[in-house]
N, C-alpha and C positions, 0 to 999 in steps of 0.2 A: 546477431547482426546489428540490432538497434544500439546495443551497448558499444560496439566497435565504432559505429558511425558517430555516436555522441562523443566518444573519446577522441576521434580524429578532429572533431570540431573545436576542441579546446585549443587556446592559443599556443600552449607549450608543446602540443603534439601535432601542430598543423603541418610541419615540414618533416615529421618523422617518417621513416620508411614504412609503408602500409603493411608489408609482410611481417615486420618485427612487431608492429602494434597488434596484429592479429595473433601472432604466436604468443606474445606476452599475455593477451587477454584469454586465450584458450588455456594457457598454463595456470592462470589465476583461477579460472572457473573449475579446472580439474582439481586443483588443490582444495578448493572450498566446497564443491558439490560432488566430486568424484567423477570417474570416467563416464563417457557417453554410453547409453544402453545400446546393445546390439539388437537390431530389429529393422522393420520396414520404415520407410520414410513417412508414411502417413500417420495421422493422429491415432493414438491408442485410447481405448476407453479407460477412464479413471476408475480405479478400484474403490469399493465402498470403504467408508471410514474405518470400520472395525478390522478390515483385512489389510490395512496399510502396513502394519508392522510385520505381519506374517508373510506378505508378498515381497518384502524387500530382500530377504535373504536368498530366496531362489533366484532372484534377478541377478545378483552378483555371482552366484554359482553358475548360472547359465552363461554369463559373460566369460567367466574363466574357462568354462568347458568349451565354449565356441572358439576361444583363442587357441586351444590345443587340438581342435578337431582336425585341422589340416595335417598335423603330425601323426595322428592316430588313424586317419581314414584309410590309408593304404594298407595297414595291417589288420583292419577290421572288415574290409570288403573283399569280395572275390573269394578265391579259394584260400587265401591266407587267413581270412576271417573265419573260415570253416574248419581250419585244422583242429585236430583233437587236442585235448589238454595232455600234459605229460602223463604217460602210462596208458593213454586211451587207444593206442595202436593194438589191434588184436595180436595175441601171442599164442603159440602152440601149447605152452604150459603156463599156468598162472604164476609159478614161482619166478619165471623170467621177468615178468612185470614187477614183482615185488623186489627182486634184486636191483632192477634198474632204478626204481623209485628210491630205494635205500641209498644207492650210490649217488644219484643226482640230487637228492633232497627234494624231489618234486619240481625242480626248476627246468626251464627250457634250455636245451643245449643245441646249438647249431654249429656249422663249420663252413669256412670258406676255403676250398681246396684248389688253389691255382697251380699250374705247372710252371716251374721256374725256368722257362726256356725263352723268355722275352719280357719286354716291358708291358705293363698293363695299359689298356686304352679305355676310352670313354664307355665302351660296352661293359667292361668289368666293374665300373662304378655302380651299375644296377645290381650286380651280384653281391658286391660289398654292402650296399645299402640294405638289400633284402635280408641277407644272412645276419649281419651284425645288428641291423635295425630291428628285425623281428625278435631277436633274443633280448635286446635291450628293452623293447616295448613290453615284453612279458616278464621282465625282471630276471632274465637268464644270462647265459654266457655264450660266446662264440669262439671256437678254436680257429687258429690259422694253421691249416694243414698243407704243407708243401707236398705236392704229388710228384716227388722226385724219383720217378720210375724210368726216366730216359736220360741217362748220364751223358750221352753224346751231345745233347742240345743244352745241357744245363751249364750255367755260369754263376760264379759267386755274386756278380753285380746284380743279377736278376733276383736272387734271394734278398739282397739288401733293398733293392728298389720296391719290391712287393710290400715288405713291412713298412717302408717309409710312406708309400702311397695310402696304405690302410690307415696309418696314424694321421697322415695329412688330411684325410677325409673326416677325421674326428672320432675314430674308433680305436679301441685298444683290445688286442687279442687276449682272451682268457689264458691260453697257453699256446706255444708254438710247437707243433709236432711234425713228423715226417712219415710219409708212407713207407719208406725203406726200413723204418724201425720195426715193421710188422711182417717183414718177409718170412721170417721163420714161423711166425704164428699162422700165416696164410698157408705155408707149406704143410704144417701139421694138420690144419683143417682140411686140406685137400686129401691128405692120406686118410683122415678120419672119414671123409665122404666116400672114398673107395671102399674102406672096410665096412661101411654100412650098405654096400652094394647100391649106392646112389650115384656112382660115377665110374667111368671106365676110360682107359687109354685107347684112342682110335688112331689108325694110320691111313684113313681114307683121304683122298684128295678133295679139293673143293668141288670139283665136278661130280665126284661120286656122292658126296653129301647132298648136293643139290638134286641129283637124280633119285636118291632114296626118299626125298621129301614128297615125291609123286607130283601129280598134276595131270592136266588134260593131255599133254604131249609125252609125259614120262610114265604114265600108268599109275597104279596104286602105290600108296606110301608103304615103305617097308623098313625094317630095322637094319642097322648096320651089322656087318658080319662080326665085328668085335664086341658087340653089345653083350653077348653071352659068355665072354671069356671069364675064367675064374678070377676071384678077387685077388688071390696071391699073384697071379700073372700080371694083373693091372698094377699092383703095387710095385712089382719088380720093374715093369716097363716105365712107371713113373719115376722110379729111382734112376733109371737110365736117362730119362729126360733131364733130370736134375744134374747128372754128372756129365752132360754134354755128349751123350751117345748119338743123338739124332741132330740133324740140321734143322734150322727153323722151318716149320711147316710139315715136317715128316711125321710128327706125333703130336697129338693134342689131347687134352683131358676134356671129355664131354660128360655132361650131367645126364643121368639116366632118369628121364622124366616120363611123360605119358604121351606116347605116340598116337593114341586114340582120341586125345583131347582135340577139340575143334580150334583151339588157339594155337597158331604156329609157334608162339613163344614157348610152348611146352614140348617141342619136338627135339629133345636131346641137344640143347644148345651147348656151345663151348662155355666152359665155366668161367665166364667173365662178363657177358652182357648184363646191363643194368636191368633189363626187363625181367630177368630170371632171379633177381636179387631176393625177393620175398620167398620164392620156393627154396632157394639155397639156404637161407637162414632157418627155415622150418626143417629142412632135411638134416641140418646139423644141430638142431635144437638149441640155437643161440638166440639172444635177444634180437628182434627185428625192428630196427629204427625206421622212421618214416622218411621216404624220399619223395619229394614233390618237385616236378619240373615246371618251369615257367619260361615264357618266351624271352629271347635275347633282345638286346637293344642295338639297333643299327642306325647309323647316321649316313644319309645319302649326301652326295657331293664331296665325299672324301673316301679314303681307304683305311682299313684297320687290319689288313692282313700283314702279319709279321714278315712274311717273305717279300711282299711288295714294298713295305716300308724300308726293309734292309736294302732293297735295290735302290731306292731313292737316296739312302745315306751313302752307299758305296759309290754311286755315280755322281755325287755332289749336287744333286738337285736340292737337297736340304742340308743344313749344317750337321745335324745329328738327330738322334731319336727324340730330343727335346726341342726340336725346331718349332717355333710357335705356329707354323702353318699346319702342323700335324695335330692329331687328336689323341695322342697318347696322354696319359695322366701327367707325366713329367713335362710334356710340352704345354699342356693347359696350365700347369702350375707356373712354368716359366713365363707364359703369356700374362699371368697376373689374374687368372680366373679364381675367385674365392671358392674354397671347397664347399661352403654352404650353398652357393649358387648351383653347384652341380647336384647336391642332394635335393634341393628344392625342385630342380628340373626333373630328376628321376622320380621323385615322389609325386609330382604332378601328372606323370604319365600313367601311374598306376601299375599294377602287376597282374598279368593275365597269362594264359597258356599260349597265346599267339605271339608271333614275333612283332616287335614294335619297330617300324621304319619311320624315322623322323628326319626332316630336312635340317641341314646344318644351320640354316638361317633361324629356325625355331629355337635351337639351342643358343645361338648368339643373342637372340631377342630376350630369352629368359635370363641370361647373364646380365645384359644391360638393365633389365628391370630390377635385378637385385642390387646392382651397383648404383642405381639412381638414388637410393635412399641410404647408402652406406659409405660411398666414396666422398672424401672432401673435395671441394671445388677451388681451383687455383686459377689465377690469371696466367695466360700463356700465349705467346706469339711464335708461330713456326718460322716465319720469314720476316725478321725484324726490319723495320724502316724507321730511321731516326727522325724525331720531331723535336724542334726547338721552339719554346714559347717565348715570343719576342717581347711581351709586355710584363715580364716578371724579372726579378733580380737574379743575378748569377747564383747566389746562395739561397734561393727560395726553397723552402722545405715545409711540407705539410704531411703529418703522419695520419694515416687513415686506418681505422679499425674496422675490419670486415669479418662477417661470419664465414666459417669454412663450409657451411651448408645452410641455406636459408630456412630449411624446414627441420633440420636436426641440430638443435642447439648443443647437444652433448658432444659434438665433434669439436667444439671450441671456436676460437677466433684467431685472426691473424692481423698483425699490424704491418702495413706496407707504406713506403715513402712515396710522396708525389713531389717532383722537382721540376726544374726548368727543362730538363732533357728527359724525354720519354721515348718509348718505342712502341709502334703499332705494327700490325701485320701488313705486309706489302699488298695483300689482296684487298685490304680495306681502303685503298686509295686509287683513284682514277684521275688521269689528266683531263679526259673528256667526260663531262657530266651528261646525264640523261634523266628523263622524267621518272623512269622506273628504277633509278639508282638512288639509294638513300644514305650511303656511307660517304666518306670524305672525298672531296673534290675541291679544286680552286674556288674560293669564295663561298664554300659551303660549310655549314655547322653540323657537328655530330656530338653526341654525348659520349663520355668515357664511362664504361661500365664500372659502377661503384666509385667513380671519381668525383671530385668536389664540384667541378664546373665543366660546361661544354667547351669545345675549342672550334675555332674557325680558321680554315687554311687561307693564308694571305699570299704565299709564294712557295716555290719549290725549286730545288737544285737538281741538275742532271749531270751526268758524265759526258764524255766525248761521244758516246754512242746513243745518247738521248735517254738513258735509263735514269729514273728518279733515284737520287741518293739521299736526299734530306728534304724535310718539309719545314717550313716556317709558319707557325700558327699563332693565333691570338687567344689567350685564355679569357673566356667570357665570364668574368667574375662580377660584372656590374659596377666596378669601381670607376669607370669612365662616365657614369651617369646615364648611359644608354640602357634600354631594356634588354635583358638577357634573352637571346633568341631560343625558342623551344626546339630542341633537336627531334628529328624524326627517327633516328636510329642511334644505337649505342654500340661501341666497338671495344675490343680488348686492348689492353696496354700494360706495360711494365715500365717502371721508372729507373733511371740511372742514378745511383747513390752509393758511392764507394764506401762510405763509412759503415753502412748497414749491409754491404755485400750484395746490393741489388743492381742488376738482376742476376739470377742464377743462369749461367750460360751452359747449355747442353751441347756436348761435343757431337753427339750423334743421336738422331731419333729415327727409329725404324718403324715404318708403316707397312703392314702386311695386308694382302688381299687374298681371296680364295686361291688355293694352290692349283686347282683344276678348273678347266673350262667346261667340263661335262658335269651334268647333274648326277650321274652315276658312273664314275670312272672305274669302279670295280667290275662293272659289266661290259666294259669296252674290251675289244680284242687286244689292244696294246694301250694300257693306261698312260704310258709315257708320252704318247702322241697328244694327250689332252692336258699337258701341264701348262699352266698359265705363265708365260715368260715375264709378265709384269706383276708377279705376285709379291714383290718386295720393293719398297721405295725408301731411300735413305736421305734424310734431311740433316744438313749440318747447321750449327749455330742457332738453334732455337733458344728462346728465353722463357724463364718461368719466374713468377714472383718470389720474393725472398722468403716467404713463409714455407717454402719447400724444405728448408734446412730443419726447422723445428718439427715439421710434420714427419720427415724421414726418421729423425732420431726418436720421436715419440712412438712411431709405429714399430720400429725395431725393438725398442726397449720393452714395450708391452708384449710383443710376441715372445721375447726371450723369457720374461717372467712367467707367462702362461705355459710355455714349453717346459720350463724347468719344473713347474708345479705338476703338470700332467705326467712328465717322465718319472718323477719321483713316486707318484701315486701308482703308475703303471708297473714300475719295477717291484714295488711292494706287493702289488696284487699278483704278479706272475710268480714271485718267490713263494707266496703263500699257496698258490695253486700247484706249484711244482713239488711241494712237500709230499713225500711218500711215493714219488715216481723215480725210477732208477735211471731213466735216460739222462745222459749228460752230453751236451753239445757245446764244447768250449768255444768253437769257432762259429756258432750259430749267430744270425743277426740279432742284435739287442736293441732295445729302445734307447734313444739318445735325444737330448734336447735339440741338437743340431739338425735332426731330421725335420723338425717343425718350423725352423726359422730360416728364412731366405730373403734376398732382396725384394722378392715379389710382394712382400707384405706392405711395401711402400707403394701404394697405388692412390691415384687421384683422378679427378675429372678436369681436364683442361677445358675451360669454358669455351663453347662453340667449336671445339676441336675434336675431342674424343676422350676415352678413358686411357690412362697411362699407368705404367708400372716400371719400377726400377729393374734393370736387367741384371742377371747374375754376374756379368763381367764388369759392372760398374763398381767403382771404389770411391767411397766418401769418407773423408777424414772424421766427420762428426760421428760416424757409426763405430769408430774405434775408441771413442772417448767413454768416460764413465757416464752413468745416467744423470748424475748431478751437475755435470759441466755443460753449460749452455753453448750451442754452436755460435762461433764468431767468425771474424774475418780471417783469422789465422789459417784455418784449414783451407780457405779459398786461395790464400796466397800460396800455400803448399801445393795446391792443385795446379796453380798457374806455373809454378816452378817445374813441377813434374811434367806438365804439358810441353814446356819449352825444352826440357831435357829429352823427352821421348814422346812424340805425338801419338805413338801407338799404345801408350800405357796410361793407366789411371784414368780411365774414361768414365764419366758419369753419363749414363744413357737412360733415357726414359722413353717409353714407347706407348702407343695407344694400346688399349686392351686387346684389340684384334692382332696387335703387332708385337706384344711384349714377349720376352723370353724369360725362362726360368731355369735354375740349376736342376740338373737331372738326377742328382743323387750324391752330393757331397764328396765328389772327387775320389773315387776308388778307395773307399775305406774298407778295411777288413776284406781284402780280395783273396786272401789265402784260402786254400781248400779246407773243407771241414773234415777233420779226422776224428773218428769216434772210437771210443774204447771197445775192445773186443771182449765179449763175454760169451759164455756157452749158449745161452738161450737165444741170443741175437747174432750168432756168428755170421750167417749169410747176409743179414741186413747190413752189418758193420763192414764186411768185406766189400759189399756192393758200394757202400758209401765211400770207403777209402779209395776204391778204384775210380769212382766218379770224381771225388775231390782231387785226386792226383792228376787225372787228365785235365780237369778244369784248371788246376794250378799251372800245369805245363803250358796250356793254351794261354793262360793269363800272362805268364812270363814272356812267352813268345810275342804276344800282342804288345806288351810294354816295351820290349826291345825294338820292335818295329816302330812303335810310336815315338820312342826317343830318337831313333835314327831319322824318322820323318821330320820331327821338330828341329833336329840339328841341321838337316838339309835346308829346311825352310828359313831358319835363322841365317845360315850362310848365304842363301840366295838373297834374302832381304838386305843383308849387310853389303853384298856386292852391288845390289841395285841402288842402295843409298849412296855408296861411294861414286857410282857412275853418275847418279843424279847431281851430286855436289860438284863433280868435275864439269858436267854439262852446264850447270848454272854459272860457275866461275869462269868458264872458258868463253871468251868473246873473240872478236876479230883481232888476231895478233899480227904484229909486223913481221915477226920471225917466221910465221907460217907462210908468208907471201914472198915468193922469190923476186917479185917486182917492186917490193916496198923500198922505202928510202934506205933503210938500214942495209939491206942486201945489195941494193944497187950501188951504194957508196963504195962497196968493195971492188966494183968493176970500173966505174967511171965517175966523174964528178959532174954535178949539174952547174955548168959555168954561168948560165943565165941567172939561175937562182942565186949563185954566189955573188955575181956582179950586182944584182938587185939589192941584196942584203948589204953589200959594201957601200952602195950609194945611199942606203938608208942609215948608214953609220952604225950598223949592228955588229957587235963583236961575235966571234965564233960561239962563245958561251950563250950570249943572248939569242943567237939564231937557233941554237940547240934547244934552249928553253921554249922558244916560240914553236918549234916543231913538236916538242913534247906536249905543249898546251893544245896544239891543233889535233894531235892524235888522241889526247884525252877527251876533247870535245866530240870528236868523231865516235869514240868509244861510247860516251854517254848518250849521244844521239841514237846510236844503234841499239843500246839497251832500252831507251825509251820507246823506240819503234817496236822492238820485240815484246816489251811489256804491254803496249797498246794492242798488239795483235793477239796476245794471250788473253787479255781482258775481253776483246771482242769474241773470241772463241768461247770463253767461259760464259759470257752473257748469252750467246746463242744457245749454248748447251742448257743454261738455266731456263731460257724461254721454252725450249723444247720439253724440258722436264716439267715445267709449269703447265704447259698445254696438256701433257699426258696426265698430270695429276688432276687437273680440272675435269678432264674427261672421266677419270676413274671416280672422282667425287660425285660427278653427275650420275654415273652408273650406280654408285652406292646409294645415293639419295633416291633414285628410282626404285632400286631393290628394296630399300627400307619402306618406301610408300606402298609397294606391292605387298610387303609382309604385313603392314598395318591393315590393309584392306582385304587380306586373304580370308580371315575369319568371316568378315561381313559378306564377302563374295560367296563363300561356301554356303552361308546361311540363306542368302537370297536365292541361290541355285536350288537348295533343298526345298524352299517354299515354292519356287516356280515349278519344280518337278511334281510336287504334291498337287498344285493346281491343275497341271496338265493331266495327271492321272485321274483326278476327280472329274475333270471335264470329259475325259474319254471313257468314263465308267469302268476304270480298272484300278481304283484307289486301294491303297494299303491302309492298315489300321492307323499308322502314324499320320497319314494325310488328314484324317478327320480330326485328330488332335491338333495338328498344325492349323487347321481351318478355324478351330476355336479361338486361337490367338489372333487371328485376323480381325476378330470383332472384340477382342479384349480391351482395346483402347482405340479411341477415335483419333486418327491422324489426319488433320484437316488438309495439310499439304499433300498427303498421299491421296486423300479422297478427291482432291480437285482434278486429278488426272487419272486416266485409265491405264492399266498395265496390259499391254498387248504382247503376247508371246511371239517368238520368231515364226511360228507356224500359223499365226493369225488367231490364236485362241485368246478371247477376252477373259483374263483371269479374275477381273473384278466381278464377273457374273457368277463365278464359281462359288457355291455355298449359299446363294440367295434362295435356292429352292430346296435346300437340304434341311431337314428337321434335326435340331441338336438335342441330344440327351446329356445327362451328366457325363463328364469325360471318363470317369472311372467305370461307367457301364460298358465301355467298349471291351472289357476283358471277359465278359460273360460267355461269349461263344467262341473264344479263341482256344486253339489247341496248345500243347506244350511248345511245339516248334514255332508257332506263330507268336506266342507270348515271348519266347526268347528273342525272336527277331525284333519284336516291338521294344523289348528291353534295350537292345543295342541301338535302335533308332532313337529312343528317348535319351540315351546317354550321349549320342552324337549331337542332338539339338541342345542338350544341357551344356555341352562343351563349347558350342558356338554362340549361344545367346549372350547378350550384353544388357538387355533391359531387365530391371528388377522384377517387374510383374511377370515377364516370361520365364525368368529363372525360377521364380517361386512356383509357377505352374508346373514346369517340368520336374522340379524337385519333389513336389507332392505326388505327381504322377509316378515318379520313380519309386516312392515309398509304397504306393498301392501295387505297382507292378512287381516289386520284389516279393511282397506278401503273396500275391497270386501265383508267382512263379515258384515259390517255395511249396505251396500247396499242390500245384500240378506235378512237381517233381516227386513229392512224397507219394502222390497217387500212382504215378508211373512206376515208382520203385516198389510199392506194395502190390500193385496189380488191381484190377477192377473189383474183385470180390473182397480182398482184404481191405481195400480202401473204403468200400461201402460199409464193411463191418466196423471199421474204425470211426467212420462218420456217425454211424448209429450209436456207438458207445459214447461219443463226445457230443451228441446232439443236445443233451440236457445242459451241459456246461455252456455250449455255444449259445443256446437260447437265453440262458441266464445273463451272459455277457452282453448279448444283443439288446435285451430289455433294459439292461443297466445303462448302456451307452446311447440307445436310440433317443432321438429328440433333443439331445444336449447340444448347446452351442459350442463354438470353438473355445471360448473363454472357460466354460464349464469343464470341457474335456481337459484343458490345460491345467486347471486346478485339480481335477481328479488324478491327472498324471503325477503331479507333485505329491499328492497324498499316497498314491501307490508306491512311488519311489521311496518315500519316507517309511512306509510299511516294510518294504524289502530290506532297507538298511537299518531297521530298528534292532535286529537281532532276536526278535521274538520267535517262538516256535510256531511257524505258519506253514501253510501248504505253498511252498515256493513255486512249484510248477504252475499252480493255478494263478498266482499273482503275477508271475512273469508272462504267462499267456495273456492275462488281462492288460498288462502294460503294453505288450506288443499290439493288441487290438486297439488300445487307446491311440497309439501313434498312427495307426492306419486310419482310424475314424477322424482324427485331427486333420490328416491330409485330405480326407474326403470332404470334411467341413469347409476347408479352404477352397477346394475345387468347386463345391456347390456355390459358394459366394462368388467365385469367379464366373461360374456358369450363369448366374443371374445377371452379372454385368454384360456377359456376351449376348445373352438374349435381348437385353434392353438396347444395347448398341446396334444389334442387328435389326431390331424393330425400327430404330431411328433411321438407319440407312435405307430400309425399305420405304419408309414414309418419304424420305427425301428424294429417293429415286422416283417414286410414283408422282410426287409433286412436280418434279422436273419433267417427267414424261407428259403429264397432263398439261403443264404450262406450254410445252412445245407443241402439243397437238392443238391446244386452244389458239396459239399464235398462228399455226398453219390454217386453221379454219377461218379465223378472223381475216387472214390475208386473202383467202379465197373469196370471202364475202366482200372485202374491200375493193375488189376488181369490178364491182357491179355498176359503175357509172358515177356521175356527179353527185347523186343523192346519197351515195354510200357514206359520205363523210359525216352524215348525221349520227351514225352509230359505230363507225370505225374510228380508231384512234382514241377519242374520249368516250367511246361506248355510249352514244346518245340513247337514252331510254325514254319510252313513253309509258305512262300508267293509264290503262284503259278504265273506262267507267264500268260500273256494275252491269252485268248483262246475264241473261239466262244462258245456261250452258247446255250443250248437246254433245254427248259423248260419242265419238266415232266408233265404228264397228271394231277397229283394231286397237282401241285404247285399252290401257290397263288400269284397274281400280286400285285404290290405296289399300294396303293391308290393314284389316280390321284389328289385328293384334297390336298394332302400334297406332292408335288413333291420333290424329294431328289436325288441328284446325289452323289454317294460315290466316293470320289477321292482316298482314300487309299484302298489298297488291303486287303482282309479279313485275319484274323488269322486262320490258317488251323490246325486242329487236325486230325492226321492220324489214322483212325480206321481199315485200311486194315491189320495192323500188329497184330491184335487180332487173337486169335484162331477162326477157322471157325464157331464154335457154338456161338461165342459172337460177330460176325461181324455185325449182322443185327441191325439197329436202328429203333425204332418204331415212325412213324409219324401218328397221328390219326387226321382225318379231322373233329374234333368237337371243338367248341369254348373253352370249359372248359379245354380240354387237351392242346390246343394251349396256353392258358393262363398259364397253369402250366409249360410247356416247356419254355415259354417266361420269366417267373419269375426266372427260374433256371439260365439263362444266362444273364439276364438283371435285377438284383435285385434292382437297384435304381429307376426303373420306376414304379410309383405307380398306374398309370391309367391302370386298368386291362381290360378296354373295347377295347383296341387296341392290337392285336396280331402281332408278327413279320411276315414278308413275307419271303418266302424262294424260292429258285430256284435251279435246278440241272444243273451244268455246266460240259461239257465234257472237259477233258484235252487233248491237242494236242499230238499226238504220243503215247498215252496210252489209248487203248480201253478197258482195263480191269478195270479201276477205273474211277470215276467221283467225282465232288465236290458238296456237299449239302451246299449251302450258305444261311445264315440268315441275314436279314437286319431289323434294328429297327429305323434307323434315328438318327440324332444328339441328344445328344452328344455321342451316343453309337457307339462302333466300331463293324464292321461286323465280323462275325465268320463263319468258314466253316469246314465241316468234309469230309475227303476223304473216300469214301465208295466203295464197289465192284459194278461195273456197270452191273446190271442184272435186270430182270423184278421185279417190286414191288409185294410184297406178302401181302395179306390181311387176312391171316389165323388167325391173332390175333383177328380179329373182331368176329370170330366164338367162 
């Protein structure tokens, strides 16, 4: 920071943009000294001189490791991290495992098995990420398996779209396979299962099967009557099922399992359910792969049901399956959502067995966070308002070079013109100024964002309706000798410069809002009743800076190159994987470069507006040129001509990220049915596929015919409508249409007075005719003017109404965004409040004590200055002041397995909500200790008490050795030891790997405990400081109350009230009263100074008596009043009564506390002590 400040102070850099100076300085430091180290913000201890070289290498390795941690975490935690290695799944025969490992080469193989009966939605992105991502993480491969078992619902476009979406998300299938290819194999396995007497054909109805399962109402469980039928009979019946002898449901194949088993999944299920998969594989003695189920991803606030989306499409609520308001993957792609943003969102959610329900606003926020650092930023105005600079020349031109992103220099720069005529957004100008308005108004100065100088509005022009049409401003460049006014706000702008093609005029900008008004439309009785009628806003004539042309061409060119390289690599890999496989699918979906390239790759941030992307319907001339040809004015002239020829064609559309559209699948390519060759071993699978593809092809042809007919009808209707519009525009008030016009009336009679007047004027018949023609022409023009004025008024009124609606929606969007930002903070505060309430009410959970630790982890002065009172009147600041704190990790000692699992979930919740570094570090280390404890408890629960005790005894010696090795070491020593152990494990030496891995695991846990101990010391210290502060405040308040009571004693009280007037008595013999307390001999103390004396004898008689109660609590109270800094409440001050020489009417009541406190005394009336207060 000192270097940057000194650099700014140099004359050459005085006026340089601060952000560019900072960026350049950081780049220079990175090149010279390397990247910043990942770690805490505080100072770290310098290593000793001999260890500098050795410590440098692990630091860089840890930095690289931490940068990849986010990508690996989801596959290393939860049940994904505990999956066995290839071949680790138990098999019924060892040779099955050996064959599997020989075939796979020991690699991980997964599959993604979608049904091709619809388009994939956002929920499928989780399955794609898990299946393809887990295989890639472990160096394996993932199959794309089409589950084409329902030909009635399958269509060729679904096959194409699934492959396209998988590739768009960044994954490449190892091979593409089909479930129908294995129909014959499955049939043969079913026959084999019957031959082994492990299955039988059953004709029972569903009610009969349910009754045979038994229960309280149905009696004992019993076997089906067909269970004992001969094997040959079941084989014959199964053949009849294959040949169509029975209707659906009249005969089923049931597995002969174990009816006496306590698990209902073993009660002769139909040979299909997934729960019986393992039993089925073992019964057939085939390899048993691992099937792991995880929770699906649901987004609330929208619908993902294929049936309901189809309803929206058919009823024209949305354009198609790729409408940007939907959450299908093709819709998200058309909207402009980057695929990596989706993967980051899914990865951040983690993978668990429970269903994940996330609000759509959380997804939108995650996408915006990704775009924040990846999308270029361009100047843009949605509603242009012309501005003319009056004090510059007509040909004034200044070229400005601006970065496309202030923090990401890799995105490049853009050069834009600044001329006499510029455009600003109409919302940035007001005719009436106000104090809380900082943008442009008459006589007001504003800055132009990234512009050379501010501008001041001097006048404005309006139309007949009073609408502002143009502003006249003065460029504040300082050339007039006046000081340049400092603007309070900066606004967006684009300049008009025909030579450079500025600005880029956008024909149509679509802005989308949530499609539904309900938070959960899928749960409503009729989701159509909750459709938002204002979910789409269309804006015409927006303007973007000229840098858009080069940005669009660069983005498309880069995407094409990357797509071609990926596709070539993918085709080569698939060809290599297909070697040795007999299946041939000539009409199967194939990888193409076009699948990865679309207009949506052209995305940018319109400053102060939103994120935008190019729509699939947009057509730009620069995108059709070669990569070496720079975009120029020619394509813009072509676009102008095309717009004049047909306003409905060749539109360049850019939309905000929430409103962008994207192509759904490259326009019906390869929609023919897939016909597969018929061979003996796959006869039934091929027949099934041919029938499926034939029906799909017929449906596709019928759909295309209807589509052509519909388009033809739409074109005809549009043509007729256009002709009618042109006739209406050209037809004005005609003389021939009016029977009373001059032309028609002349056929019946003559206007004699008119003729006589013209004759007197000396007009000939030709001149009179021309005069009449001129009059009619003027009337016609006047009528046209009036009609145009009326149309303009109506258009202006419509624009005002649209603007009011837009401002309302923007306000609602801003409010929603604010709620989203505060959601996490609100949830965290609510969790803390609930923890405090449970602690106050003596029903606290384990997580509450941990959360209480963080209350004292850092001193928040602003928060400490005010109390937190719960809605029920609970003082939450009092919570925890009387609770003794142990080390945080000690809380696991008495928790059961269920309690520990609950605590694990609670820690995870706090970890996801916290934002402070110290709190995140606390919960992260608690999670490390919790996982270690949870793993041990689960192992004990799995083994049972006796086996667990035996295992503990056998490992006791090793555990003691590890404990003695790690005990007493600091965090830095443990960190060094960890690096040494890691080096030992990676050295390749013949070592006891199990021991060293166990040691490494214990080191990580001990490191977490070391950090928690350090934090615990801070907590204890801060808590002690708060206790002292509170007792000082209480003592000071009590002292003030006591002094106020004494001050009411009359005129003489001013001698010791306020300035606390004190008298020092002379030396006198002392006489100890009967109720006095002697000074403790164990702490001898001799007071050298005389006590400060407060005279109580000057009070009125009724207020002279001072109460001294001989009980510990009351002595402590009195002690704290006069000695507020002494925290130890277990020691009360001693007091004695001293007689004053020469004065028998009074005596001194002296209090002594010991150093560093001063003695004090009260002069009181010398009379017998009264105990009436005790009664």
